[in-house]
KEZARO-495486 format. One record per residue: residue in one letter; residue number from 1; x, y, z of N, C-alpha, C, O, CB in turn. Coordinates in steps of 0.05 Angstrom, whole numbers. Glycine has a CB too. Layout:
   residuo   num      n_x      n_y      n_z     ca_x     ca_y     ca_z      c_x      c_y      c_z      o_x      o_y      o_z     cb_x     cb_y     cb_z
         A   NUM        X        Y        Z        X        Y        Z        X        Y        Z        X        Y        Z        X        Y        Z
...
end
This chain:
   residuo   num      n_x      n_y      n_z     ca_x     ca_y     ca_z      c_x      c_y      c_z      o_x      o_y      o_z     cb_x     cb_y     cb_z
         M     1      404      421       14      380      441       17      372      439       51      385      432       71      351      431       -6
         N     2      352      445       48      342      462       68      334      445       88      314      432       81      321      479       60
         N     3      344      438      115      329      414      131      306      410      138      301      390      151      336      410      150
         I     4      287      427      131      256      426      135      245      426      105      221      421      107      244      454      154
         L     5      251      429       84      247      430       65      242      400       53      217      395       49      266      445       57
         L     6      257      380       47      264      358       48      238      341       61      224      326       49      291      358       61
         P     7      237      348       84      212      329       97      187      342       82      170      326       73      208      332      137
         C     8      184      369       80      154      375       75      153      365       45      130      358       39      145      410       81
         I     9      175      361       19      165      353       -5      160      323        1      141      312      -10      184      358      -28
         Y    10      182      308       26      162      281       27      144      282       42      135      259       42      172      258       34
         L    11      133      295       55      104      302       65       79      299       40       58      286       40      106      335       76
         L    12       95      321       14       72      330        3       74      299      -16       53      289      -22       71      365      -12
         I    13       96      287      -23       84      272      -37       69      243      -28       57      227      -43      101      270      -52
         N    14       72      242       -1       57      220       11       31      220       11       15      201        9       62      217       33
         L    15       28      254       17       -7      255       18      -10      260      -13      -33      266      -19      -26      284       40
         I    16        0      259      -26      -30      268      -58      -21      240      -70      -38      227      -82      -24      307      -92
         F    17        7      227      -68        0      196      -70      -18      170      -54      -31      150      -59       22      187      -69
         G    18      -10      185      -34      -33      167      -12      -59      168      -22      -69      152      -38      -36      182       20
         L    19      -70      186      -13     -106      206      -24     -103      192      -55     -116      171      -57     -105      257      -27
         S    20      -90      200      -75     -101      182      -94      -91      158      -88      -82      160      -66      -96      188     -122
         L    21      -89      140      -94      -91      108      -88     -113      107      -73     -134       98      -83      -66       93      -72
         L    22     -112      116      -50     -134      110      -34     -162      117      -49     -177       99      -54     -132      124       -8
         M    23     -166      137      -55     -190      142      -69     -196      123     -102     -213      106     -107     -186      175      -72
         F    24     -179      132     -115     -168       98     -131     -184       76     -118     -206       71     -127     -130       88     -124
         S    25     -174       60      -97     -175       41      -94     -200       27      -85     -204        3      -86     -158       40      -84
         H    26     -219       50      -74     -247       57      -61     -264       58      -81     -286       47      -79     -249       82      -47
         R    27     -253       75     -107     -274       68     -134     -268       42     -140     -288       31     -147     -272       87     -163
         I    28     -252       31     -140     -246        0     -155     -261      -21     -143     -272      -41     -153     -215      -10     -153
         L    29     -257      -11     -113     -278      -32      -93     -307      -37      -98     -322      -55     -106     -281      -22      -63
         S    30     -309       -2      -86     -337       -4     -101     -353      -17     -124     -376      -25     -122     -341       14     -106
         R    31     -342      -17     -142     -349      -24     -170     -344      -55     -170     -355      -69     -187     -331       -7     -193
         A    32     -330      -65     -156     -325      -98     -156     -338     -102     -145     -353     -115     -159     -306     -112     -149
         L    33     -349     -102     -116     -362     -100      -95     -401      -94     -109     -422     -105     -102     -345      -73      -75
         R    34     -398      -83     -120     -436      -80     -132     -434     -101     -149     -450     -119     -144     -449      -47     -153
         K    35     -417     -106     -171     -418     -119     -197     -424     -145     -191     -445     -158     -195     -393     -118     -214
         K    36     -399     -153     -176     -402     -186     -163     -411     -201     -139     -411     -225     -136     -382     -196     -161
         L    37     -421     -174     -119     -441     -190     -102     -462     -171      -92     -469     -175      -69     -427     -205      -78
         G    38     -473     -149     -109     -497     -134     -107     -491     -121      -81     -504     -122      -60     -525     -151     -107
         I    39     -466     -107      -86     -464      -97      -46     -456      -70      -51     -435      -65      -64     -434     -115      -21
         L    40     -473      -49      -42     -474      -19      -48     -457       -1      -32     -462        5       -8     -501      -10      -46
         P    41     -445        5      -40     -434       30      -21     -431       34        3     -412       32       18     -444       48      -22
         Q    42     -461       42        5     -475       48       30     -481       33       46     -495       41       65     -494       58       28
         S    43     -475        7       46     -484      -18       61     -456      -22       86     -433      -18       79     -488      -50       34
         L    44     -463      -30      113     -444      -29      128     -420      -59      128     -404      -68      144     -459      -24      155
         V    45     -427      -67      106     -409      -86      102     -389      -78       89     -365      -80       95     -418     -106       91
         F    46     -404      -63       60     -387      -55       50     -366      -37       55     -346      -42       42     -396      -52       37
         N    47     -363      -11       77     -361        1       91     -332      -10      114     -310        0      118     -389        3       98
         I    48     -345      -34      126     -328      -59      137     -312      -62      118     -295      -45      121     -342      -85      144
         L    49     -306      -75       97     -282      -75       81     -274      -58       67     -250      -56       62     -281      -90       68
         A    50     -285      -47       61     -270      -18       50     -251       -6       70     -227       -4       64     -292        8       41
         A    51     -259        2       92     -241       20      113     -225      -10      121     -217       -4      144     -262       41      145
         A    52     -215      -42      117     -200      -53      120     -180      -53       99     -155      -51      100     -210      -70      127
         V    53     -198      -55       75     -173      -47       49     -154      -27       56     -129      -32       58     -185      -32       20
         M    54     -167       -2       62     -156       22       61     -142       32       81     -133       55       79     -173       38       57
         L    55     -138       19      102     -114       16      119     -102       -2      113      -79        7      110     -117       14      143
         S    56     -101      -21      110      -80      -51       96      -61      -29       72      -37      -27       70     -109      -87       70
         L    57      -77      -19       61      -65       -2       37      -48       19       48      -24       18       43      -88       12       17
         A    58      -58       41       66      -42       60       81      -15       48       92        7       59       90      -60       71      105
         L    59      -21       17      108       -4       17      119       21       -2      110       40      -10      125      -15       15      141
         L    60       18       -7       85       35      -21       72       46        5       54       71        6       55       22      -48       58
         I    61       37       22       41       37       45       22       68       61       48       91       65       43       -5       66       17
         S    62       53       68       74       63       83       92      103       61       93      125       70       93       35       83      126
         Q    63       95       41       93      113       28      105      134       18       85      158       13       89      101        8      121
         G    64      119       17       60      137       18       36      157       38       28      178       38       17      123       16       16
         S    65      137       60       40      156       92       28      179      103       56      186      127       55      124      127       21
         G    66      187       87       75      210       96       85      233       98       81      249      112       94      212       90       98
         P    67      239       84       62      264       83       49      281      106       29      303      115       24      259       64       36
         M    68      243      107       19      253      144       -8      262      162       13      281      175        4      217      169      -30
         I    69      257      166       28      266      193       51      295      197       48      306      217       40      260      186       88
         S    70      307      172       57      339      164       66      347      168       31      365      184       23      347      123       84
         M    71      329      151       12      348      157      -15      348      183      -27      365      187      -44      340      138      -38
         I    72      330      203      -22      327      230      -37      349      242      -13      358      263      -20      291      246      -40
         Q    73      359      232       15      371      252       31      406      242       21      426      255       27      359      251       69
         H    74      406      220       10      435      209       -5      437      226      -27      456      242      -26      435      176      -18
         F    75      419      229      -51      418      236      -77      428      275      -75      443      287      -90      383      228      -89
         T    76      414      283      -52      412      303      -47      445      318      -34      456      340      -36      389      301      -32
         Q    77      453      292      -20      475      304       -6      500      293      -25      523      302      -19      477      293       30
         H    78      499      276      -48      524      263      -61      517      268      -89      522      250     -104      531      229      -54
         Q    79      505      288      -98      501      294     -122      496      325     -122      484      338     -104      481      277     -134
         N    80      507      337     -149      500      373     -152      475      373     -170      454      385     -165      528      394     -170
         T    81      480      359     -193      465      356     -206      447      330     -217      458      308     -219      476      366     -219
         G    82      417      334     -224      412      309     -229      392      288     -210      377      268     -215      438      300     -228
         W    83      397      301     -193      384      282     -154      346      281     -163      330      263     -158      391      318     -106
         V    84      343      307     -179      322      310     -168      306      285     -198      284      274     -196      312      348     -163
         L    85      324      282     -219      313      253     -227      318      220     -224      303      201     -230      315      253     -247
         H    86      344      222     -213      345      205     -198      326      192     -174      320      169     -171      362      212     -194
         S    87      320      217     -158      297      217     -132      265      208     -144      249      192     -135      295      255     -117
         A    88      263      223     -166      231      215     -172      237      179     -187      226      159     -178      213      245     -203
         G    89      250      179     -202      261      144     -212      251      125     -187      230      111     -188      304      139     -215
         Y    90      266      127     -168      269      107     -144      238      110     -132      227       89     -126      295      117     -121
         L    91      223      141     -129      202      154     -114      188      119     -136      182       97     -126      191      199     -120
         L    92      188      126     -157      161      116     -172      177       83     -170      163       63     -175      151      135     -213
         A    93      192       80     -166      190       44     -160      196       37     -137      207       15     -135      208       24     -175
         F    94      192       50     -116      184       44      -90      154       43      -94      143       21      -94      194       64      -67
         Y    95      140       69      -96      115       69      -94       92       45     -118       69       38     -114      111       99      -98
         S    96      108       41     -137       97       15     -154       99       -8     -139       79      -23     -139      112       10     -180
         L    97      126      -16     -122      129      -47     -107      105      -32      -92       86      -32     -108      165      -61      -86
         S    98      100      -23      -73       77      -15      -50       61      -17      -59       47      -31      -44       75        9      -37
         C    99       46      -12      -80       24      -11      -96       13      -43      -96       -8      -52      -87       33        1     -125
         L   100       37      -56     -115       46      -77     -122       32     -105      -94       13     -121      -93       83      -69     -125
         F   101       52      -98      -79       39     -108      -55       21     -112      -35       13     -130      -20       46     -107      -48
         A   102       15      -78      -43       -9      -80      -27      -38      -96      -33      -56     -106      -19      -14      -54      -24
         Y   103      -33      -91      -60      -55     -107      -79      -56     -136      -70      -76     -148      -61      -47     -107     -111
         L   104      -28     -145      -74      -26     -181      -75      -35     -181      -35      -56     -190      -26       22     -199      -89
         T   105      -25     -175      -27      -34     -172        5      -64     -182        9      -73     -199       24      -33     -138       15
         I   106      -75     -165       -9     -110     -157       -5     -122     -188      -14     -136     -202       -1     -125     -126      -31
         A   107     -112     -192      -38     -123     -209      -59     -117     -236      -49     -133     -255      -50     -112     -204      -88
         G   108      -94     -237      -39      -73     -268      -23      -95     -275        8     -104     -297       16      -24     -253       -7
         S   109     -100     -247       22     -116     -241       44     -150     -263       33     -163     -278       48     -117     -199       46
         I   110     -155     -259       11     -183     -268        7     -185     -290        2     -204     -303       10     -196     -257      -10
         Q   111     -166     -298      -12     -157     -326      -22     -161     -345        3     -176     -365        2     -124     -326      -32
         V   112     -142     -337       29     -134     -339       55     -163     -351       63     -170     -374       66     -121     -309       71
         F   113     -180     -326       66     -206     -331       78     -219     -351       63     -221     -369       79     -224     -307       79
         H   114     -229     -358       40     -235     -381       27     -236     -400       38     -255     -411       49     -223     -386       11
         R   115     -195     -411       36     -191     -429       51     -210     -437       79     -231     -447       87     -167     -423       55
         I   116     -185     -425       87     -207     -419      131     -225     -433      131     -226     -457      138     -227     -386      144
         T   117     -250     -413      118     -271     -416      126     -293     -441      108     -317     -445      111     -278     -388      128
         G   118     -274     -454       90     -286     -473       89     -306     -482       64     -303     -478       40     -298     -471      110
         D   119     -334     -501       84     -360     -497       64     -375     -474       71     -400     -476       67     -380     -521       66
         L   120     -363     -449       81     -384     -420       83     -386     -409       58     -365     -398       52     -373     -394      104
         D   121     -403     -407       40     -401     -390       11     -408     -354       31     -426     -340       38     -437     -403      -20
         E   122     -381     -355       31     -370     -324       35     -380     -306       17     -381     -286       32     -338     -321       33
         N   123     -386     -300       -1     -399     -283      -23     -431     -280      -22     -445     -261      -26     -391     -297      -52
         N   124     -439     -312      -13     -464     -302      -14     -476     -289       11     -496     -275        9     -480     -324      -22
         E   125     -460     -295       41     -468     -286       62     -450     -256       56     -449     -246       79     -464     -307       88
         L   126     -439     -244       42     -431     -219       39     -452     -208       30     -465     -194       46     -409     -216       24
         S   127     -460     -211       10     -487     -206       -8     -514     -200       10     -534     -184       10     -494     -236      -27
         Q   128     -503     -220       24     -533     -218       47     -530     -208       54     -553     -200       60     -546     -230       65
         G   129     -508     -186       72     -500     -169       91     -493     -176      119     -499     -163      139     -516     -154       92
         N   130     -477     -201      118     -469     -210      140     -451     -199      148     -431     -199      133     -464     -232      141
         V   131     -450     -184      175     -427     -170      178     -404     -178      202     -388     -167      217     -438     -143      183
         G   132     -413     -204      196     -396     -215      221     -371     -228      193     -347     -231      198     -419     -246      249
         V   133     -381     -234      169     -361     -246      157     -350     -221      145     -327     -225      137     -369     -271      136
         A   134     -357     -199      141     -344     -174      133     -332     -163      153     -319     -144      146     -361     -156      122
         L   135     -331     -171      190     -313     -170      196     -287     -186      197     -265     -176      203     -321     -164      208
         L   136     -291     -213      192     -277     -226      193     -249     -227      175     -225     -229      179     -291     -242      193
         L   137     -270     -223      146     -256     -222      132     -229     -190      132     -205     -189      127     -277     -227      111
         G   138     -244     -174      140     -225     -139      137     -207     -151      162     -184     -152      153     -249      -98      146
         I   139     -207     -160      193     -189     -168      198     -174     -186      193     -153     -187      206     -191     -168      210
         L   140     -179     -206      174     -159     -214      170     -134     -213      138     -116     -226      129     -169     -237      179
         I   141     -145     -193      133     -136     -174      104     -118     -150      130      -97     -138      123     -175     -154       78
         L   142     -130     -148      156     -104     -123      165      -85     -134      174      -63     -124      176     -108     -101      188
         S   143      -93     -166      183      -70     -180      195      -50     -189      188      -28     -192      199      -74     -194      202
         I   144      -61     -197      164      -39     -205      136      -20     -180      130        4     -180      127      -59     -211      103
         T   145      -37     -157      129      -23     -136      134        5     -134      151       28     -132      142      -40     -121      144
         L   146       -7     -137      182       16     -127      201       39     -153      205       58     -152      221        1     -117      234
         L   147       32     -171      189       52     -189      187       72     -181      174       95     -178      183       44     -209      177
         I   148       62     -177      144       84     -169      125       98     -140      117      113     -135       99       75     -177      105
         K   149       87     -125      136       89      -97      123      122      -92      135      134      -78      118       61      -70      136
         S   150      134      -97      151      161      -98      172      181     -107      144      201      -94      138      159     -128      206
         P   151      174     -133      129      200     -144      111      196     -134       90      214     -137       74      205     -174      105
         L   152      174     -120       84      173     -112       64      186      -91       47      186      -90       22      157     -111       67
         V   153      204      -67       72      226      -59       61      253      -76       60      273      -66       49      230      -39       73
         A   154      255      -92       66      288     -107       64      274     -116       33      290     -120       15      302     -140       93
         L   155      251     -119       28      249     -130        1      248     -125      -23      252     -137      -44      237     -140       -1
         F   156      240     -100      -17      254      -69      -25      269      -59      -34      267      -49      -56      259      -57      -16
         E   157      289      -57      -21      313      -53      -13      331      -75      -32      347      -68      -49      314      -56       20
         A   158      327      -95      -26      337     -112      -49      332     -120      -73      346     -136      -86      339     -127      -43
         L   159      302     -105      -84      299     -110     -119      298      -93     -124      288      -95     -146      281     -122     -136
         I   160      302      -56     -116      321      -31     -117      336      -19     -109      334        3      -98      316      -17     -118
         P   161      358      -35     -115      383      -35      -96      395       -2      -90      390       10     -110      409      -54     -113
         Y   162      405       12      -76      413       26      -68      428       43      -84      434       25      -99      420       17      -53
         P   163      440       65      -95      459       65     -126      490       76     -107      489       89      -86      442       97     -159
         D   164      512       68     -120      531       70     -109      531       94     -115      521      102     -136      550       55     -113
         L   165      541      110      -95      542      141      -89      569      152      -82      572      176      -74      525      148      -65
         S   166      588      137      -86      616      140      -78      628      152     -103      623      138     -123      631      111      -70
         Y   167      640      172     -108      656      183     -127      679      184     -134      688      205     -143      655      198     -128
         G   168      697      157     -130      724      151     -131      742      146     -105      729      156      -87      733      172     -144
         A   169      757      138      -98      773      124      -77      785      146      -58      776      166      -70      797      105      -90
         F   170      797      155      -40      799      172      -24      833      160      -12      845      172        5      770      174       -3
end
């Protein structure tokens, strides 16, 4: 396969999937914060939290998608037919795991935030527009994201092992 074609396909897939995920997540976050806390999307608190969540998602998806390009390269080098379907299956598995862990990271960060702030009624503070609480939660989400993003690749590769691409003994 052409050396430039594969990275272009990878770039296109990441852009389409990543932008779709960010738009979907923004919509979900907007509805959840409006319904639960009465925070409108035009507020500073919402935008701080949305920025942290979207950056966290982007970091985790980009880290989790790293092994995908090498997987596609393996398939294109070792298989004459069927590599597109095999690649699509692995892409779907890696992206699904990336999304799952991204959302678990955000949910876990919120739980950690509730524990470390003790008696503070975070929901009330956020609904009243407390920017400091929004910044603290946003930074916590990003901090946990940075702590776990590198080990995720090893976990993904353990959960979705690379296929045996050998075709007989030499």
